[in-house]
Legacy VTK file of the C-alpha trace (Angstrom):
# vtk DataFile Version 3.0
C-alpha trace
ASCII
DATASET POLYDATA
POINTS 392 float
0.000 0.000 0.000
1.254 3.475 -0.880
0.974 6.324 1.659
0.929 10.100 1.382
3.360 11.322 4.033
3.715 14.952 5.075
6.884 15.666 7.058
6.882 18.655 9.407
10.248 20.059 10.426
12.130 23.242 11.301
15.577 24.658 10.601
17.771 26.641 13.026
16.775 30.296 13.154
20.353 31.618 12.703
20.797 29.429 9.619
17.573 30.719 8.055
18.619 34.304 8.763
22.025 33.970 7.117
20.593 31.877 4.254
18.092 34.541 3.187
20.459 37.440 3.968
22.989 35.921 1.548
20.428 35.772 -1.287
17.632 38.275 -0.563
16.046 37.858 -4.005
15.229 34.224 -3.184
12.397 35.266 -0.844
10.377 36.420 -3.867
10.932 33.231 -5.862
8.344 30.434 -6.214
7.715 28.186 -3.230
9.135 25.086 -4.935
12.367 26.906 -5.787
12.843 28.215 -2.244
12.075 24.827 -0.716
14.560 23.025 -2.942
17.261 25.615 -2.221
16.768 25.116 1.520
16.692 21.322 1.333
19.864 21.139 -0.758
21.719 22.794 2.139
21.161 19.496 4.027
20.659 21.000 7.479
19.361 18.584 10.119
17.455 15.742 8.495
16.505 18.083 5.602
14.843 15.948 2.912
16.439 12.656 4.017
13.155 11.098 5.094
11.208 12.377 2.086
13.813 11.008 -0.335
13.767 7.597 1.288
9.997 7.366 1.710
9.752 8.064 -2.028
12.417 5.456 -2.748
10.175 2.935 -0.977
7.299 3.868 -3.305
5.379 6.445 -1.246
4.451 10.081 -1.792
6.194 12.487 0.573
6.658 16.220 1.004
8.584 18.268 3.563
7.249 21.376 5.300
9.716 23.787 6.935
7.224 25.569 9.128
9.556 28.197 10.631
10.974 29.435 7.289
8.915 32.631 7.119
9.681 33.701 3.504
9.020 30.162 2.296
5.697 29.871 4.122
4.664 33.359 3.050
5.251 32.392 -0.583
3.140 29.252 -0.155
0.334 31.392 1.247
0.643 33.767 -1.707
0.498 30.957 -4.257
-2.572 29.464 -2.565
-4.655 32.603 -2.254
-4.259 33.353 1.468
-4.241 37.091 0.843
-5.254 38.149 4.351
-2.406 36.156 5.909
0.058 37.753 3.470
-1.052 41.278 4.373
-0.770 40.572 8.084
2.688 39.017 7.726
3.918 42.054 5.804
2.599 44.310 8.555
4.462 42.260 11.168
7.674 42.464 9.129
7.261 46.245 8.963
6.930 46.303 12.754
10.197 44.355 13.048
12.041 46.684 10.658
11.080 49.791 12.639
13.174 48.597 15.574
13.075 50.653 18.779
9.980 52.620 17.763
7.800 49.518 17.752
9.387 47.669 20.683
6.153 47.848 22.788
4.379 45.956 19.980
6.875 43.090 19.815
5.006 40.776 22.194
1.737 41.282 20.352
3.406 40.761 16.968
4.876 37.437 18.129
1.421 36.201 19.103
0.030 37.174 15.703
3.026 35.627 13.930
2.430 32.268 15.629
-1.260 32.421 14.770
-0.503 33.077 11.100
2.177 30.384 11.096
-0.411 27.925 12.411
-3.028 29.074 9.897
-0.700 28.485 6.939
0.412 25.100 8.292
-3.170 23.905 8.747
-3.995 24.936 5.194
-0.983 22.959 3.954
-2.167 19.848 5.770
-5.762 20.344 4.638
-4.750 20.630 0.974
-2.266 17.735 0.986
-4.520 15.456 3.062
-1.739 13.082 4.136
-2.300 9.569 5.346
0.507 10.174 7.832
1.625 13.447 9.382
5.223 12.928 10.543
6.223 15.684 12.978
9.674 16.543 14.273
9.024 17.623 17.851
11.079 20.789 17.693
8.388 22.670 15.826
6.919 25.906 17.194
3.425 24.526 16.566
1.238 24.205 19.643
-0.550 21.087 20.772
-3.869 22.682 19.823
-2.642 23.268 16.261
-1.376 19.704 15.876
-4.649 18.404 17.292
-6.525 20.440 14.682
-4.310 18.932 11.972
-5.504 15.458 12.983
-8.816 16.171 11.268
-7.063 16.060 7.891
-4.946 12.888 8.230
-5.245 9.295 9.386
-2.214 9.013 11.656
0.085 11.477 13.446
3.590 10.286 14.310
6.222 12.304 16.155
9.992 11.953 16.197
11.749 13.188 19.317
15.499 13.507 19.867
15.584 16.712 21.882
14.163 18.192 25.060
10.823 16.885 26.279
7.867 18.521 24.481
5.699 20.973 26.395
2.424 19.398 25.265
-0.050 18.488 27.990
-2.254 16.529 25.578
0.171 14.034 24.023
-2.434 11.259 24.111
-4.862 13.291 22.000
-2.265 14.267 19.402
0.107 11.407 18.605
-0.538 7.814 17.632
3.155 7.004 18.006
6.298 8.737 19.268
9.588 7.599 17.752
12.555 8.579 19.885
16.328 8.178 19.902
16.264 8.275 23.725
15.680 4.842 25.329
14.597 6.479 28.596
11.952 8.509 26.743
10.652 5.364 25.069
10.231 3.665 28.452
8.573 6.723 29.953
6.023 7.086 27.156
5.158 3.393 27.156
4.822 3.372 30.950
2.335 6.224 30.557
0.313 4.212 28.047
1.439 6.145 24.964
2.840 4.008 22.156
6.544 4.700 21.613
9.448 2.955 19.872
13.191 3.482 19.977
14.991 4.365 16.742
18.550 5.738 16.520
19.310 8.748 14.369
21.088 8.344 11.040
23.137 9.688 8.126
22.117 10.403 4.533
24.769 9.520 1.885
23.169 11.905 -0.627
24.359 14.750 1.602
27.950 13.709 0.838
27.195 13.827 -2.882
25.956 17.388 -2.433
29.104 18.339 -0.503
31.308 16.992 -3.292
29.246 18.796 -5.921
29.675 22.123 -4.117
33.175 21.895 -2.666
34.878 19.352 -4.917
35.444 15.616 -4.755
38.930 15.858 -3.232
38.934 16.839 0.432
42.347 18.090 1.523
42.938 17.700 5.256
42.742 21.129 6.868
42.151 20.406 10.577
43.656 18.054 13.134
40.546 18.156 15.318
37.214 19.985 15.274
34.050 20.450 17.283
30.892 21.828 15.667
27.878 22.239 17.895
26.019 24.379 20.377
25.772 25.222 24.032
22.776 26.165 26.120
21.554 25.770 29.669
21.280 22.032 28.876
25.027 21.749 28.190
26.712 22.526 31.505
29.131 19.599 31.271
29.843 20.388 27.626
30.869 23.934 28.506
33.527 22.707 30.969
34.718 20.269 28.306
34.883 23.001 25.646
36.908 25.239 27.952
39.422 22.413 28.358
39.558 21.827 24.593
40.160 25.517 23.982
42.903 25.619 26.626
44.639 22.690 24.894
44.877 24.657 21.621
44.340 21.399 19.709
40.778 21.860 18.447
39.065 24.251 16.042
35.634 25.100 17.467
32.479 26.333 15.703
29.761 27.150 18.209
26.191 28.400 18.291
24.359 29.603 21.391
20.868 28.200 21.923
19.269 30.776 24.176
20.948 32.817 26.915
24.305 31.517 28.125
26.219 33.039 31.033
29.320 34.522 29.341
31.310 34.159 32.555
31.271 30.396 31.962
33.371 30.769 28.804
37.110 30.737 29.400
39.260 33.415 27.812
40.837 30.854 25.484
37.395 29.610 24.370
36.237 33.143 23.583
39.369 33.770 21.534
39.139 30.609 19.431
35.385 30.553 18.747
34.271 30.511 15.128
30.727 31.365 14.002
28.243 28.498 13.628
28.149 26.444 10.435
25.355 24.246 9.146
24.580 21.599 6.573
26.953 21.257 3.629
29.510 23.643 5.114
29.576 21.568 8.302
29.949 18.291 6.392
32.805 19.762 4.357
34.661 20.660 7.559
34.151 17.147 8.926
35.489 15.491 5.788
38.589 17.733 5.918
39.223 16.971 9.605
41.250 14.093 11.003
39.285 13.944 14.255
35.876 15.336 15.207
34.715 15.402 18.799
31.367 14.933 20.492
29.911 15.485 23.948
26.334 14.451 24.724
23.867 16.860 26.360
22.435 16.056 29.769
18.996 15.217 28.332
20.401 12.118 26.603
21.008 10.500 29.987
23.568 7.659 29.781
22.708 6.879 26.148
24.321 7.511 22.757
21.644 9.616 21.109
22.935 12.516 19.054
23.008 13.071 15.299
26.575 14.383 15.420
27.928 10.823 15.796
26.540 9.873 12.393
27.419 13.181 10.732
31.062 12.758 11.780
31.493 9.086 10.949
29.515 9.371 7.715
31.791 12.199 6.590
34.922 10.129 7.211
36.478 11.760 10.288
37.458 9.810 13.387
34.727 10.192 16.017
36.032 10.842 19.537
32.982 10.773 21.802
32.079 10.395 25.456
31.414 6.892 26.775
27.764 5.846 26.707
25.976 2.865 28.197
24.749 1.630 24.805
27.491 2.895 22.483
28.618 -0.645 21.596
25.154 -1.317 20.143
25.909 1.326 17.499
29.698 1.308 16.986
32.581 -0.844 18.208
34.771 1.351 20.454
38.434 1.126 19.534
37.642 -0.273 16.080
35.032 2.074 14.553
35.113 5.019 16.971
37.092 6.105 20.034
35.479 6.905 23.385
36.704 8.855 26.401
35.628 8.675 30.043
36.536 12.175 31.266
38.165 15.391 30.086
41.759 14.305 30.756
41.137 11.013 28.952
39.661 12.952 26.032
42.726 15.183 25.729
45.127 12.239 26.065
43.371 10.297 23.286
43.124 13.397 21.135
46.893 13.919 21.324
47.536 10.221 20.715
45.496 10.014 17.517
46.857 13.290 16.186
50.299 11.662 16.451
49.271 8.207 15.155
47.815 8.862 11.723
47.753 5.294 10.424
45.779 4.030 13.419
43.457 7.045 13.284
42.755 6.583 9.577
41.946 2.885 9.999
39.384 3.502 12.755
37.871 6.438 10.849
37.501 4.274 7.727
35.834 1.515 9.743
33.496 4.051 11.338
32.460 5.475 7.990
31.832 2.006 6.583
29.685 1.173 9.616
27.569 4.296 9.243
27.146 3.895 5.486
26.101 0.262 5.917
24.056 0.265 9.141
23.014 3.825 10.015
21.424 5.252 6.882
18.080 7.029 6.604
16.986 4.355 4.110
16.998 1.826 6.956
15.321 4.190 9.413
12.643 5.024 6.828
11.936 1.314 6.293
11.439 0.840 10.040
9.126 3.856 10.257
7.091 2.586 7.302
6.570 -0.704 9.148
5.222 1.255 12.112
2.985 3.306 9.817
1.548 0.151 8.285
0.702 -1.239 11.719
-1.068 1.978 12.693
-2.977 2.337 9.424
-4.169 -1.267 9.625
-5.494 -0.902 13.171
LINES 1 393
392 0 1 2 3 4 5 6 7 8 9 10 11 12 13 14 15 16 17 18 19 20 21 22 23 24 25 26 27 28 29 30 31 32 33 34 35 36 37 38 39 40 41 42 43 44 45 46 47 48 49 50 51 52 53 54 55 56 57 58 59 60 61 62 63 64 65 66 67 68 69 70 71 72 73 74 75 76 77 78 79 80 81 82 83 84 85 86 87 88 89 90 91 92 93 94 95 96 97 98 99 100 101 102 103 104 105 106 107 108 109 110 111 112 113 114 115 116 117 118 119 120 121 122 123 124 125 126 127 128 129 130 131 132 133 134 135 136 137 138 139 140 141 142 143 144 145 146 147 148 149 150 151 152 153 154 155 156 157 158 159 160 161 162 163 164 165 166 167 168 169 170 171 172 173 174 175 176 177 178 179 180 181 182 183 184 185 186 187 188 189 190 191 192 193 194 195 196 197 198 199 200 201 202 203 204 205 206 207 208 209 210 211 212 213 214 215 216 217 218 219 220 221 222 223 224 225 226 227 228 229 230 231 232 233 234 235 236 237 238 239 240 241 242 243 244 245 246 247 248 249 250 251 252 253 254 255 256 257 258 259 260 261 262 263 264 265 266 267 268 269 270 271 272 273 274 275 276 277 278 279 280 281 282 283 284 285 286 287 288 289 290 291 292 293 294 295 296 297 298 299 300 301 302 303 304 305 306 307 308 309 310 311 312 313 314 315 316 317 318 319 320 321 322 323 324 325 326 327 328 329 330 331 332 333 334 335 336 337 338 339 340 341 342 343 344 345 346 347 348 349 350 351 352 353 354 355 356 357 358 359 360 361 362 363 364 365 366 367 368 369 370 371 372 373 374 375 376 377 378 379 380 381 382 383 384 385 386 387 388 389 390 391
């Protein structure tokens, strides 16, 4: 049986800002052109699920619900004139800066309402069998509940902080999560949930080669690309130590307010601006070693996309020890793990100095990811779950 699957996702706000700032004329281009330009950047899961659902014989489309110019263009092309006028008014309020500061709170409320209105129209017109929602969307529980009227099944994927929905049972038929402790919690509460690790999409590497060239000359001994927030207290201490070692190039984004006093002087000096998608993958493939540190919300488990992004790109993954890491990669053969900051620095220095050993483990890690941790396999598993739900 063939399904119509509508995938609901978001992209990082700073990425969207720099993406449209770099090509302002794109915001006036057709919806399909804007969407394709955004998806080609390969940020997050991008179009990985849509590509693989289609490869399995299903219809699939991706919605990027927080890309304002993209959504505004969809509204324009589908005759939502009132929403367009209101969005333009809100943009004018934003451009006027200090003069309109008292209106900012009100404008945010209206913006979310219009965002929800456009999203619901997209679902209503597509009429998916399955609505597949990444639970980092700004959409409220009430909006997702309203979307249920226009589809058969609503499935969520969760690999981030716990959602702030009080009505999970009324919204989702299934929650897919990369966190084993979340899976247990949801099932204990009577909500159907299954565990599924995150993955890597080989097509993203093809896009990197098309943009930056097939030959990747090594440019970095070791790199970290990621973020810090109030959920990354341990990571911040770790990053300070990496910066003090002067061994690692660091690209960092700040998710929400971060106490600047927690950043060491050496970390502030070495910070590079955040990178996303193809630019990030190109850095990984030109690095010998790429490091990872899990956030506190992952508990004792290996549950972060960075592991697959690094190994899939061909760098050696040096990551913190996790209770279930051996279920995903063989430590010492496909990746390298560390138990504490000193151990991390010792292993970092060792593998910088032992290139042959580093290259062998990195090659094994890439082969493992490209054979066992691809979105094609994750999509097949999700389709099995969809079939069970649709046949109920």
